[in-house]
Backbone bond lengths (Angstrom), bond angles and torsions (degrees), N, CA, C in turn:
res aa  C-N    CA-C-N  psi(-1)  N-CA   C-N-CA  omega(-1)  CA-C   N-CA-C  phi
1 M - - - 1.433 - - 1.515 108.94 -
2 A 1.282 115.81 134.85 1.447 120.54 -178.65 1.521 110.06 -76.36
3 G 1.316 115.66 131.75 1.449 120.41 175.05 1.522 114.69 83.38
4 V 1.330 118.49 -0.88 1.458 120.92 179.46 1.522 108.06 -112.19
5 E 1.308 115.86 120.05 1.452 120.67 179.42 1.526 108.82 -100.07
6 V 1.311 116.07 124.12 1.456 121.18 179.40 1.513 108.19 -104.34
7 T 1.318 115.49 119.84 1.458 120.88 178.28 1.518 108.66 -111.19
8 A 1.311 115.68 171.89 1.469 120.11 179.29 1.523 110.86 -62.82
9 E 1.332 117.47 -31.38 1.457 120.45 -179.35 1.522 112.11 -75.75
10 S 1.357 117.85 -29.97 1.459 120.09 -175.93 1.526 112.78 -93.60
11 R 1.305 117.48 -8.09 1.467 120.25 -178.49 1.531 109.78 -77.27
12 P 1.307 116.79 126.87 1.472 118.61 -178.57 1.527 111.56 -73.95
13 A 1.312 114.95 169.45 1.463 121.22 -179.62 1.521 111.64 -85.79
14 T 1.321 117.81 19.47 1.455 121.84 -176.45 1.529 113.23 -55.02
15 P 1.330 120.58 -43.67 1.478 118.46 178.96 1.524 113.47 -58.86
16 L 1.320 116.93 -34.30 1.458 120.12 177.98 1.528 110.37 -64.20
17 W 1.330 117.28 -44.53 1.471 120.31 -179.16 1.527 110.49 -66.57
18 W 1.343 117.45 -38.46 1.462 119.27 177.57 1.525 111.15 -67.32
19 L 1.328 117.44 -34.51 1.464 121.05 177.08 1.524 110.54 -64.00
20 L 1.348 116.46 -47.54 1.461 119.97 178.84 1.528 111.15 -65.48
21 F 1.339 116.83 -36.04 1.456 120.81 177.43 1.524 111.14 -62.16
22 S 1.313 117.25 -48.55 1.465 119.66 -177.59 1.521 111.96 -70.22
23 A 1.326 117.54 -38.29 1.467 120.15 177.48 1.520 110.52 -64.86
24 G 1.330 116.96 -40.14 1.462 120.35 176.80 1.506 112.65 -65.46
25 G 1.320 116.57 -37.03 1.469 119.66 177.46 1.516 112.30 -65.40
26 V 1.324 116.25 -40.67 1.465 120.12 178.49 1.523 110.57 -66.89
27 M 1.332 116.91 -45.51 1.467 119.96 178.92 1.527 110.75 -60.92
28 S 1.320 116.23 -44.30 1.468 119.49 -179.19 1.521 111.52 -65.16
29 A 1.318 116.43 -42.99 1.463 119.80 -176.13 1.525 112.69 -69.74
30 F 1.318 117.12 -40.46 1.454 119.65 -174.92 1.529 114.25 -89.73
31 F 1.319 116.93 -37.84 1.451 119.21 -170.23 1.523 115.08 -105.42
32 M 1.327 118.66 -19.50 1.460 119.41 178.58 1.532 111.72 -65.49
33 P 1.336 120.54 -41.06 1.468 118.84 176.53 1.530 113.08 -61.32
34 V 1.328 117.07 -36.47 1.462 120.53 177.84 1.523 109.71 -65.37
35 T 1.318 116.75 -43.00 1.458 121.26 -179.95 1.525 111.16 -64.53
36 V 1.325 116.56 -43.20 1.467 120.23 178.50 1.526 109.95 -63.81
37 F 1.319 116.82 -42.13 1.461 120.08 178.76 1.525 111.53 -61.17
38 L 1.322 116.62 -47.30 1.466 120.04 -177.56 1.519 112.71 -67.20
39 T 1.321 117.35 -41.26 1.459 119.88 -174.53 1.518 113.92 -83.36
40 S 1.318 117.94 -17.33 1.470 118.34 -178.67 1.524 112.24 -118.51
41 I 1.289 117.82 -60.34 1.463 120.77 -172.98 1.523 111.63 -72.62
42 A 1.324 117.68 -48.88 1.466 120.43 -176.45 1.523 111.99 -66.00
43 V 1.311 117.77 -37.94 1.462 120.50 178.81 1.530 110.16 -72.66
44 A 1.326 117.44 -41.67 1.466 120.60 -179.14 1.526 111.75 -66.31
45 A 1.328 117.43 -32.87 1.460 121.37 179.68 1.530 112.62 -87.13
46 D 1.308 117.52 3.91 1.466 124.20 -178.62 1.524 113.19 60.54
47 W 1.325 116.86 28.49 1.455 120.56 172.55 1.523 109.91 -82.23
48 L 1.325 115.04 -21.55 1.450 121.73 -179.02 1.521 108.09 -137.85
49 D 1.316 115.56 127.46 1.460 120.46 -179.72 1.533 109.25 -76.37
50 E 1.310 117.01 147.55 1.457 121.38 -179.75 1.526 111.73 -61.70
51 E 1.314 116.87 -36.07 1.470 120.26 178.89 1.527 111.23 -67.41
52 E 1.334 116.94 -37.19 1.467 120.20 177.07 1.526 110.60 -64.83
53 L 1.318 115.79 -40.16 1.467 119.91 178.28 1.527 110.24 -65.54
54 L 1.307 116.97 -42.12 1.463 120.65 178.67 1.523 111.30 -65.39
55 D 1.324 117.09 -38.35 1.472 119.97 175.87 1.526 111.09 -63.26
56 A 1.320 116.97 -39.76 1.466 120.88 178.40 1.529 111.06 -65.77
57 V 1.315 116.44 -37.88 1.466 120.21 179.58 1.526 111.04 -70.87
58 R 1.309 117.47 -33.36 1.466 120.62 -179.28 1.529 113.16 -77.95
59 H 1.301 117.30 -14.56 1.465 120.98 176.27 1.536 108.10 -66.54
60 P 1.331 118.05 145.99 1.473 119.62 -179.32 1.530 113.94 -55.84
61 L 1.324 117.59 -37.33 1.467 118.92 177.22 1.531 111.55 -69.31
62 G 1.330 116.62 -34.65 1.461 120.18 176.22 1.519 111.70 -66.17
63 R 1.328 116.28 -39.01 1.465 120.58 177.17 1.524 110.57 -65.43
64 A 1.322 116.57 -43.50 1.468 120.30 178.59 1.526 110.74 -62.87
65 Y 1.333 116.05 -40.86 1.464 121.08 178.17 1.528 111.10 -59.62
66 L 1.332 116.56 -49.30 1.459 119.95 -179.81 1.525 111.54 -63.84
67 F 1.318 117.03 -41.89 1.462 120.24 179.78 1.526 111.01 -61.84
68 L 1.328 117.04 -47.65 1.466 120.04 -179.99 1.522 111.79 -65.51
69 L 1.314 116.86 -41.04 1.461 120.20 -179.85 1.522 111.22 -61.20
70 V 1.313 116.93 -47.50 1.465 120.44 -177.09 1.526 111.22 -72.68
71 S 1.324 117.44 -48.21 1.466 119.08 -174.70 1.524 112.28 -67.32
72 L 1.316 117.82 -43.42 1.460 119.02 179.33 1.525 111.45 -69.06
73 S 1.322 117.48 -32.62 1.467 119.77 175.54 1.526 110.82 -66.86
74 L 1.327 117.46 -35.44 1.466 120.52 176.46 1.531 111.52 -63.57
75 F 1.327 117.21 -44.05 1.461 119.71 178.51 1.525 111.53 -68.13
76 H 1.314 117.02 -35.57 1.464 120.60 176.02 1.531 110.03 -61.93
77 G 1.322 115.92 -46.44 1.462 119.91 -179.78 1.517 112.39 -66.31
78 A 1.326 117.61 -39.05 1.465 121.06 179.10 1.527 110.57 -63.11
79 H 1.319 116.59 -45.29 1.463 120.97 179.93 1.523 111.03 -64.64
80 R 1.318 117.08 -44.12 1.464 121.48 -179.94 1.525 110.86 -64.06
81 F 1.332 117.50 -42.41 1.457 121.36 -179.58 1.529 111.19 -67.00
82 R 1.326 116.40 -39.52 1.468 120.25 178.61 1.528 111.12 -60.20
83 Y 1.312 117.09 -48.22 1.456 119.41 -177.89 1.528 112.42 -76.37
84 A 1.327 117.90 -22.35 1.461 120.06 173.12 1.525 110.03 -67.52
85 L 1.323 117.31 -38.62 1.462 120.30 177.34 1.521 111.33 -65.83
86 V 1.323 117.00 -37.34 1.459 120.41 176.17 1.526 109.79 -63.44
87 D 1.326 117.62 -43.54 1.461 121.89 179.17 1.522 112.35 -65.93
88 L 1.327 117.11 -27.07 1.464 120.84 178.42 1.524 112.62 -81.98
89 G 1.312 117.66 1.02 1.453 120.94 176.82 1.516 114.22 96.39
90 L 1.304 117.35 21.17 1.467 121.69 178.22 1.526 110.60 -117.65
91 P 1.341 117.44 61.01 1.470 118.89 -176.69 1.520 113.12 -65.21
92 W 1.321 117.99 -27.35 1.476 120.35 178.87 1.523 110.93 -64.29
93 L 1.343 116.35 -33.77 1.461 119.49 177.39 1.524 110.75 -78.60
94 G 1.324 116.51 -33.15 1.457 120.71 177.71 1.510 112.77 -66.67
95 R 1.348 116.73 -24.12 1.462 120.02 178.24 1.523 112.06 -76.50
96 R 1.294 118.04 -8.24 1.465 122.30 178.60 1.535 109.33 -89.09
97 A 1.307 115.80 61.88 1.469 120.83 -176.37 1.520 111.35 -60.44
98 W 1.309 117.25 -34.54 1.457 121.17 -178.67 1.519 111.68 -58.77
99 L 1.348 116.68 -31.82 1.460 120.29 -179.68 1.531 111.05 -66.49
100 F 1.310 116.51 -50.63 1.463 121.01 -176.25 1.527 111.65 -69.07
101 Y 1.329 116.06 -49.54 1.454 119.50 -178.11 1.527 111.69 -73.75
102 G 1.323 116.28 -26.37 1.464 119.53 174.65 1.518 111.41 -66.43
103 L 1.343 116.26 -42.29 1.460 119.39 177.07 1.530 111.45 -64.97
104 A 1.326 116.43 -38.18 1.465 119.66 177.02 1.525 110.91 -66.21
105 T 1.311 116.93 -36.44 1.466 120.80 177.62 1.522 110.96 -67.39
106 I 1.329 117.01 -42.10 1.462 120.42 176.62 1.530 109.94 -61.66
107 G 1.331 117.02 -43.62 1.464 120.64 177.12 1.513 112.17 -61.66
108 T 1.321 117.03 -35.61 1.460 121.17 178.06 1.528 110.93 -67.20
109 V 1.318 116.43 -41.66 1.464 119.96 178.39 1.525 110.35 -64.57
110 V 1.317 117.03 -43.38 1.471 120.93 178.47 1.527 110.01 -63.20
111 C 1.325 116.93 -42.68 1.469 120.72 177.82 1.523 110.51 -61.70
112 G 1.322 117.54 -43.54 1.461 120.49 177.76 1.522 111.91 -61.07
113 W 1.324 116.78 -38.81 1.460 120.66 178.58 1.529 110.38 -64.04
114 F 1.347 116.47 -44.87 1.459 119.43 179.40 1.526 112.02 -66.34
115 V 1.321 117.34 -39.93 1.469 120.87 -179.52 1.520 110.47 -65.27
116 L 1.318 117.15 -38.59 1.463 119.82 178.99 1.523 111.75 -69.61
117 R 1.301 118.19 -25.71 1.464 121.71 -179.27 1.518 112.83 -85.04
118 L 1.321 119.06 -7.74 1.467 121.29 -179.96 1.507 112.03 -60.07
């Protein structure tokens, strides 16, 4: 843009939010069906014992998986909801990025607390 100088201080954090949005979309699309299958269908059909599932969740990789799945899905949903409100004609609410991403951050902290307590 002519006449507009973009410095490190004036550049918004938009790329970060788009990164979390896309990572959350990929995690949700690829791994949420697997999680739903394992926690509902496989356990209900006795293909997987509940204790085996709990052991898998308590493993450090299982904890990391759950944390990433939940936290990135929260940021994906926050970003999608923010821009949906803008598309619905509420740009003043869409400009309150701190509200949406703040709630996703709080959800991430709560998820981390629960995952560490497993």
